[in-house]
C-alpha positions in Angstrom: -0.1 -0.1 -0.1 1.1 3.2 -0.7 2.3 5.5 2.2 1.2 9.3 2.6 2.0 11.9 5.2 -0.5 11.3 7.9 -0.3 14.6 9.6 0.2 18.1 8.4 3.4 19.2 7.2 4.7 20.8 10.3 6.6 17.8 11.3 10.1 17.6 9.2 13.0 15.9 10.0 16.5 14.5 8.3 18.6 11.5 8.8 21.0 9.5 7.1 21.0 6.1 5.8 24.3 4.4 5.2 24.8 1.8 2.5 27.6 2.4 0.1 26.7 6.0 0.3 24.9 8.5 2.6 21.0 9.3 2.0 18.1 11.5 3.4 15.1 9.5 5.3 12.0 11.0 3.9 8.6 10.6 5.3 8.0 7.1 3.4 10.6 5.4 5.6 8.9 2.1 6.4 9.2 0.7 9.7 8.3 -2.8 10.8 8.0 -6.2 9.0 4.5 -6.8 10.8 3.4 -8.7 14.2 2.2 -12.2 14.2 -1.3 -11.5 13.5 -0.5 -9.5 10.2 -1.8 -10.8 6.9 1.3 -10.6 4.8 1.0 -11.8 1.2 3.8 -13.5 -0.1 3.9 -12.5 -4.0 6.4 -13.4 -6.6 8.2 -10.2 -6.7 10.5 -11.3 -9.6 10.7 -10.4 -13.3 8.2 -12.1 -15.6 8.7 -13.2 -18.7 5.5 -11.8 -20.1 4.2 -8.9 -18.4 0.4 -8.2 -19.0 -0.8 -4.7 -18.7 -3.2 -3.4 -15.9 -5.8 -3.2 -18.5 -5.6 -6.7 -19.7 -5.7 -7.8 -15.7 -8.7 -5.6 -15.0 -10.7 -6.9 -18.0 -10.6 -10.4 -16.6 -13.0 -9.1 -13.8 -14.8 -6.7 -15.8 -15.9 -9.8 -18.1 -17.3 -11.7 -15.1 -18.9 -8.8 -13.7 -20.6 -7.9 -17.1 -21.8 -11.8 -17.5 -23.3 -11.3 -13.8 -24.8 -8.1 -14.9 -26.4 -9.2 -17.9 -27.9 -12.7 -16.0 -29.2 -10.2 -13.2 -28.2 -10.1 -9.9 -31.5 -11.5 -8.3 -30.9 -15.2 -9.5 -28.0 -17.5 -8.7 -25.5 -18.3 -11.5 -22.0 -19.4 -12.4 -19.7 -17.4 -14.7 -16.7 -18.2 -16.5 -16.7 -21.9 -15.7 -14.3 -22.9 -18.0 -11.7 -20.1 -17.7 -9.1 -19.2 -15.5 -11.3 -17.5 -13.3 -14.9 -18.4 -12.1 -17.6 -16.6 -10.3 -20.3 -18.1 -8.4 -23.4 -15.9 -7.6 -24.7 -17.7 -4.8 -28.3 -16.1 -3.8 -31.6 -17.5 -2.3 -34.4 -15.1 -1.5 -36.0 -17.8 0.6 -33.8 -17.9 3.2 -33.3 -15.1 5.7 -31.1 -14.4 8.4 -27.8 -15.1 6.7 -25.8 -13.6 3.8 -25.7 -14.3 0.1 -22.2 -14.0 -1.6 -19.9 -14.1 -4.6 -17.3 -16.8 -4.5 -14.4 -16.2 -7.0 -12.5 -19.4 -7.9 -8.9 -19.2 -9.0 -8.7 -22.0 -11.2 -5.9 -24.4 -11.6 -4.7 -22.7 -15.0 -4.5 -19.1 -13.7 -1.3 -17.5 -13.5 -2.1 -14.5 -11.0 1.0 -14.2 -8.8 0.6 -10.8 -7.1 -1.9 -9.7 -4.8 -2.0 -6.3 -6.3 -3.3 -8.0 -9.6 -5.5 -10.1 -8.0 -7.1 -6.9 -6.1 -7.5 -5.6 -9.8 -9.4 -8.3 -11.1 -11.7 -8.5 -7.9 -12.0 -4.6 -8.1 -13.0 -4.8 -12.0 -15.3 -7.5 -11.1 -17.1 -5.2 -8.4 -17.2 -2.3 -10.8 -18.9 -4.0 -13.7 -21.3 -6.2 -11.5 -22.5 -3.8 -8.9 -21.6 -0.2 -10.2 -18.7 0.6 -7.9 -16.5 3.5 -8.6 -12.9 2.6 -9.4 -12.1 3.9 -6.0 -14.2 2.3 -4.0 -13.9 -0.8 -6.0 -10.2 -0.8 -5.2 -11.0 -0.4 -1.5 -13.4 -3.3 -0.9 -11.3 -5.3 -3.1 -8.2 -4.9 -0.7 -10.4 -5.7 2.4 -11.9 -8.8 0.7 -8.4 -10.3 0.1 -7.4 -9.5 3.7 -10.7 -10.7 5.1 -10.6 -14.3 3.1 -6.9 -14.5 4.3 -7.9 -14.1 8.1 -10.6 -16.9 7.7 -8.7 -19.0 5.5 -10.0 -22.6 5.7 -12.2 -21.5 8.7 -15.1 -23.2 7.3 -17.1 -22.9 10.6 -16.8 -19.2 10.5 -18.4 -19.1 7.0 -20.9 -21.6 8.1 -22.3 -19.3 10.8 -22.8 -16.2 8.6 -23.6 -17.4 5.1 -26.7 -19.1 3.5 -27.0 -23.0 2.7 -26.5 -21.9 -1.2 -23.3 -20.5 -0.4 -21.8 -23.1 1.7 -22.6 -26.0 -0.9 -19.7 -24.3 -3.1 -17.5 -24.1 -0.2 -14.8 -26.6 1.1 -12.5 -26.7 4.3 -9.4 -27.0 2.6 -10.0 -24.1 -0.1 -12.5 -21.4 1.2 -10.5 -18.2 1.8 -7.3 -17.0 0.3 -3.8 -18.2 1.2 -1.1 -15.5 1.8 1.3 -17.5 -0.5 0.6 -16.9 -4.0 2.1 -20.3 -4.9 -1.1 -21.7 -3.6 -3.8 -19.5 -5.3 -4.2 -21.3 -8.2 -6.8 -24.3 -7.9 -7.0 -23.9 -4.1 -9.0 -20.6 -3.7 -12.6 -19.7 -2.9 -12.7 -16.0 -2.2 -15.8 -15.1 -0.6 -17.4 -11.7 -1.0 -20.3 -11.3 1.3 -23.4 -9.6 -0.4 -25.6 -6.8 1.1 -28.1 -4.6 -0.8 -27.0 -5.5 -4.3 -30.2 -5.2 -6.1 -29.5 -1.3 -6.7 -25.9 -1.8 -7.0 -23.2 0.8 -5.7 -22.6 1.3 -2.3 -23.8 -1.6 0.1 -23.7 -4.0 -2.5 -20.9 -5.6 -0.4 -21.4 -5.9 3.2 -18.5 -3.8 4.1 -19.3 -4.4 8.0 -18.4 -8.1 7.6 -15.1 -7.5 5.4 -13.9 -5.1 8.1 -14.5 -6.7 11.1 -12.2 -6.4 14.0 -10.1 -9.3 13.1 -9.7 -8.0 9.7 -8.6 -4.4 10.9 -6.4 -5.8 13.6 -4.5 -7.6 10.8 -4.4 -4.6 8.7 -2.9 -2.6 11.9 -0.2 -5.2 12.3 1.1 -3.9 9.0 4.2 -1.7 8.5 1.9 1.3 7.6 -1.1 0.1 9.9 -3.1 -0.2 6.6 -3.7 3.6 7.1 -4.7 4.4 3.7 -7.1 1.6 2.8 -8.7 1.9 6.4 -9.4 5.9 5.8 -10.8 4.8 2.5 -13.2 2.2 4.2 -14.3 4.8 6.8 -15.2 7.2 3.8 -17.4 4.3 2.3 -19.0 3.7 5.5 -19.9 7.3 6.0 -21.5 7.7 2.7 -23.1 4.1 3.4 -24.5 5.7 6.8 -25.7 8.9 5.0 -27.5 6.6 2.3 -28.9 4.5 5.0 -30.0 7.3 6.8 -32.1 8.9 3.7 -33.4 5.5 3.4 -34.5 5.5 7.3 -36.1 9.1 6.9 -38.1 7.8 3.7 -38.9 4.6 5.9 -40.0 6.9 8.9 -42.1 8.8 6.7 -43.7 5.9 5.0 -44.3 4.4 8.5 -45.9 7.8 9.6 -48.3 7.7 6.4 -49.1 4.1 7.2 -49.9 4.7 10.6 -52.0 7.7 9.8 -53.8 5.6 7.1 -54.3 2.9 10.0 -56.1 5.6 12.1 -58.4 6.3 9.2 -59.2 2.8 8.5 -60.0 2.3 12.2 -62.4 5.0 12.0 -63.9 3.6 8.8 -64.0 0.3 10.6 -65.8 1.8 13.6 -68.4 3.7 11.5 -69.1 0.4 9.4 -69.7 -1.7 12.6 -72.0 1.1 14.0 -73.6 1.1 10.7 -73.9 -2.5 11.0 -75.4 -2.6 14.7 -77.8 0.0 13.7 -79.0 -1.8 10.6 -79.3 -5.0 12.8 -81.3 -3.2 15.2 -83.7 -2.1 12.6 -83.9 -5.8 11.3 -84.4 -7.1 14.6 -87.5 -4.4 15.4 -89.1 -5.4 11.9 -88.8 -9.3 12.6 -90.7 -8.4 15.9 -93.3 -6.7 14.1 -93.5 -9.5 11.6 -93.9 -12.1 14.1 -96.6 -9.9 15.9 -98.3 -9.7 12.5 -98.1 -13.2 12.1 -99.5 -14.1 15.3 -102.4 -11.8 14.8 -103.2 -13.4 11.1 -103.0 -16.8 12.9 -105.8 -15.6 15.3 -108.0 -14.8 12.5 -107.2 -16.7 9.4 -110.5 -15.5 7.6 -109.2 -12.1 7.8 -107.7 -11.4 4.4 -106.4 -7.8 5.5 -104.5 -9.2 8.7 -103.2 -12.0 6.3 -101.8 -9.4 3.8 -100.3 -7.4 6.7 -98.4 -10.6 8.3 -97.2 -11.1 4.7 -95.9 -7.6 4.2 -94.6 -7.3 7.4 -92.5 -10.5 7.0 -91.3 -9.2 3.5 -90.2 -5.9 5.4 -88.3 -8.0 7.8 -86.4 -10.1 5.3 -85.4 -6.8 3.7 -84.2 -5.3 6.9 -82.3 -8.2 7.5 -80.7 -8.5 4.1 -79.5 -4.6 4.8 -78.1 -5.8 8.1 -76.2 -8.6 6.6 -74.9 -6.5 4.2 -73.8 -3.9 6.6 -72.2 -6.7 8.6 -70.2 -7.9 5.6 -69.0 -4.4 5.0 -67.9 -4.0 8.6 -66.2 -7.4 8.4 -64.4 -6.0 5.1 -63.5 -2.9 7.2 -61.9 -4.9 9.8 -59.9 -7.0 7.3 -58.5 -3.7 5.9 -57.6 -2.5 9.2 -55.9 -5.7 10.0 -53.7 -5.6 6.8 -53.3 -1.9 7.5 -52.0 -2.8 10.9 -49.8 -5.2 9.3 -48.4 -2.8 6.5 -48.0 -0.2 9.5 -46.0 -2.8 11.7 -43.7 -3.6 8.8 -43.0 0.1 7.8 -42.2 0.9 11.5 -40.0 -2.2 11.6 -38.4 -1.2 8.5 -38.0 2.1 9.5 -36.4 1.2 12.9 -34.0 -1.4 10.9 -32.9 1.3 8.4 -32.3 3.8 11.4 -30.3 0.9 13.1 -28.1 0.3 9.8 -27.5 4.0 9.5 -26.5 4.3 13.2 -24.5 1.1 13.1 -22.5 2.2 10.0 -21.9 5.8 11.3 -20.8 4.2 14.8 -18.1 2.2 12.9 -16.8 5.1 11.0 -16.5 7.1 14.0 -14.9 4.5 16.0 -12.3 3.5 13.3 -11.8 7.3 12.7 -10.6 7.4 16.3 -8.4 4.3 16.0 -6.7 5.6 12.7 -6.0 9.1 14.5 -4.1 7.2 17.3 -2.1 4.9 14.7 -1.2 8.0 12.8 0.3 9.7 15.8 2.1 6.3 16.4 3.6 6.2 13.0 4.6 9.7 13.2 6.5 9.3 16.3 8.0 6.0 14.8 9.0 8.0 11.7 10.7 10.8 14.2 12.7 8.0 16.0 13.7 5.9 12.7 15.1 9.6 11.3 17.2 10.2 14.6 18.7 6.8 14.5 19.3 6.1 10.7 19.1 2.9 9.0 21.2 0.7 6.8 20.2 -1.5 3.8 21.8 -4.9 3.4 21.1 -8.6 2.3 19.3 -11.6 3.9 19.6 -14.9 2.7 16.1 -16.7 2.4 16.9 -19.6 0.3 20.2 -21.8 1.2 20.2 -24.1 -1.6 19.4 -21.7 -4.5 21.4 -18.9 -3.1 18.3 -16.5 -2.9 18.3 -13.2 -0.9 16.0 -10.3 -0.1 16.6 -6.9 1.1 16.5 -5.7 4.7 16.5 -2.2 6.4 18.4 -2.3 9.8 18.2 0.5 12.5 21.6 1.8 12.7 21.6 2.4 16.3 19.7 -0.8 17.6 20.5 -3.3 14.9 16.7 -4.1 14.7 15.3 -5.2 11.3 12.4 -2.3 10.5 11.8 -3.5 7.0 12.3 -6.3 4.9 11.7 -6.1 1.1 9.0 -8.3 -0.6 11.2 -9.3 -3.4 12.8 -12.8 -2.4 14.5 -13.7 -5.4 17.7 -11.7 -5.5 20.5 -13.7 -7.0 24.1 -13.8 -6.8 24.2 -12.4 -3.2 25.1 -8.7 -4.8 23.5 -5.6 -4.8 25.0 -2.4 -6.1 23.6 1.1 -5.2 22.8 3.7 -7.8 21.4 7.1 -7.6 19.1 9.0 -9.9 18.4 6.5 -12.3 16.0 7.1 -15.3 13.0 5.1 -14.9 10.2 4.6 -17.7 7.8 3.4 -14.9 5.6 0.7 -16.8 1.8 1.0 -16.6 1.6 -2.9 -16.6 1.0 -5.2 -13.7 4.5 -5.6 -12.6 5.2 -2.2 -11.2 4.1 0.4 -9.1 3.3 3.9 -10.7 5.6 6.1 -8.4 8.5 5.3 -6.1 9.3 8.5 -4.1 12.9 7.8 -4.2 16.1 8.4 -6.0 18.1 5.7 -4.7 18.1 2.4 -6.2 19.7 -0.8 -6.0 20.9 -2.9 -9.0 20.5 -6.7 -8.7 19.8 -9.9 -10.7 16.4 -11.0 -9.5 14.0 -13.8 -10.4 13.3 -17.5 -11.0 12.7 -19.5 -14.4 9.4 -21.0 -13.2 5.8 -20.2 -14.4 5.6 -16.6 -15.9 8.6 -15.8 -14.0 12.2 -14.9 -15.7 15.6 -13.9 -14.6 16.3 -10.3 -15.2 18.5 -7.2 -14.1 16.5 -5.1 -11.8 16.5 -1.9 -10.0 14.8 -1.9 -6.6 13.8 1.4 -4.8 15.6 2.1 -1.3 12.7 2.8 0.4 9.7 0.3 -0.4 12.6 -2.0 -1.7 10.3 -3.5 -4.6 11.3 -3.8 -8.2 10.8 -0.7 -10.2 12.4 -1.3 -13.5 13.7 -4.9 -15.2 15.8 -5.2 -18.0 14.6 -6.4 -21.3 16.9 -9.0 -21.6 17.0 -12.3 -19.9 20.0 -12.9 -17.4 21.8 -16.3 -16.4 20.6 -17.8 -13.1 24.3 -18.4 -12.9 25.5 -14.8 -13.6 27.4 -12.5 -11.7 27.0 -8.7 -11.4 30.2 -6.4 -11.7 30.3 -2.9 -11.6 33.0 -0.8 -13.1 32.4 3.0 -12.6 29.1 3.9 -14.1 29.1 0.5 -16.3 27.6 -2.6 -15.1 28.2 -6.3 -16.5 26.0 -9.7 -16.2 25.5 -12.5 -18.3 22.5 -12.3 -20.8 20.7 -14.9 -23.1 21.6 -14.3 -27.0 19.6 -16.6 -29.1 20.3 -20.1 -27.9 23.8 -19.1 -26.3 25.0 -16.7 -23.7 27.0 -13.2 -24.0 28.3 -10.4 -21.7 25.9 -7.5 -21.5 27.1 -4.0 -20.6 24.3 -1.8 -18.8 24.3 1.9 -17.6 22.7 2.7 -14.3 19.1 2.7 -15.9 19.4 -0.8 -17.2 19.8 0.2 -20.7 21.9 -2.2 -22.7 24.5 -0.3 -24.0 26.9 -3.2 -25.6 27.2 -6.8 -25.6 30.1 -9.1 -26.5 30.7 -10.5 -29.8 31.9 -13.8 -28.3 29.6 -16.5 -26.7 30.6 -17.0 -23.1 29.9 -19.8 -20.5 26.4 -19.3 -18.7 28.4 -19.3 -15.3 31.5 -17.3 -16.3 33.4 -15.0 -14.0 33.7 -11.4 -14.8 37.0 -9.6 -14.0 37.2 -6.2 -14.9 40.9 -4.9 -15.2 42.2 -1.8 -16.8 43.2 -3.5 -20.0 40.2 -5.2 -20.4 37.3 -7.9 -19.1 38.5 -11.3 -18.5 35.7 -13.9 -19.1 35.3 -17.7 -20.0 34.1 -18.5 -23.4 31.5 -20.9 -24.5 34.5 -23.2 -25.5 35.9 -22.9 -21.9 38.9 -20.9 -22.9 39.6 -17.3 -21.1 39.2 -14.7 -23.4 39.9 -10.8 -23.0 37.0 -8.4 -24.1 37.6 -4.7 -24.7 36.4 -2.1 -22.1 35.5 0.0 -25.3 33.5 -2.0 -27.5 33.3 -5.6 -26.0 35.1 -7.2 -29.0 37.6 -9.7 -28.1 41.2 -8.8 -27.9 43.5 -11.1 -29.7 46.4 -11.2 -32.2 
């Protein structure tokens, strides 16, 4: 992660770093190698035989995201099943209380070997599938990778949070993400918890889950305490809180309207019930009069007038009862409407409460994390000031005895403690040569950062001949200690690196053979020997020429000026 100046530029300091020469210590000085709980991704940090551009790598995620978007986010699906990367969109509306998820599988034929590139794929997927901005997608992708590393192979944790449809695609040995790039292909199930993804944008991914305490604590163990990404996540959560607050207000208005409608409906029900009661009273009265007329008619069966009155009274009683039954049905209908409105009012009130709780939760998370970030920034500043006072030196540490591979380490010159270790673990030949003010044509491809903030570099032979790897002459910066530039030519795995003034010599591949390559401090190939040499030849620079062993095993002398063979 890129370091920034954490507090106002009221603090300035200077220090001396002793290598082959002295240099200033600036605000990008890195401190620690990370604590025991830190998630430290072990990337392949050497040169590559083929360098894919950032756009090419991002297009992988974009393609998967577009496929999901076209199919619809409301239904489950699998995308890229026969490709290097597969997305399982595991959603099930019938199960509640747990999370849906997207699962990104890194298949066995994938060649990704750096967390930076994996995050590019995830970020571009989130942008295409859910409409995240590029900046927000990058932040979410960084947290997703740390989250999956923290919970790597902890299937019980996933089971406690995710729906059955998600768990059907996860396995104990593959769930989550290994911190070692060599364990990614064919062995990774990257889980992305989904939130309110139907609308896209903010909250499509459940940021509370991917930034829980364990994840943040892990990031705090990094050498820069993950300040930048944590600040970006706080910004996302504050906007999520604002959006949730707006939804809560809308839900509260809806709840208030539903409550008002409920009161109106209750009044309508009450009126209907009163009307039904009155109609029933009228019907009962009419029935009594009908019964009375019927009794009178029975006493005098020959009285046609009384017989007619009885029939008329019964007819009127039946009509009154029909009106009463109709009024009762209307009252019952109004009661049903009241019950439905009551349920609607209860649901809208609950929704408003949940929306406000969600807004409060995001806001609380953001406020608490901002406070923690402020404390960490102050601690970092104090460490930087202390490092500036003490000064540091840079050297090599062996990491692989059998293959003679090393890495750069930065050591506090006052205490002897290692304050930073380079992520590049494939420095060959046990040799580094400091150079200053090299000209960098920073590649925009996946292999390089865009900026370095350093004028001091170390030239070294780096890499491995495995997978997409290659062995090349490289420049590593003095602060991040990462590769900032590499030669176009492939270097022998047995080559030595020799400096002579502003010229640097190593053994490079030339067709099917090997020659001596002469480079400037910016890794531009100036000359190469006309004579083929042994792949493992020593290189001895003398005032009269360069002594090497030819491909035939014969010592030869090369001209310092044009690298031609000096002979009678």
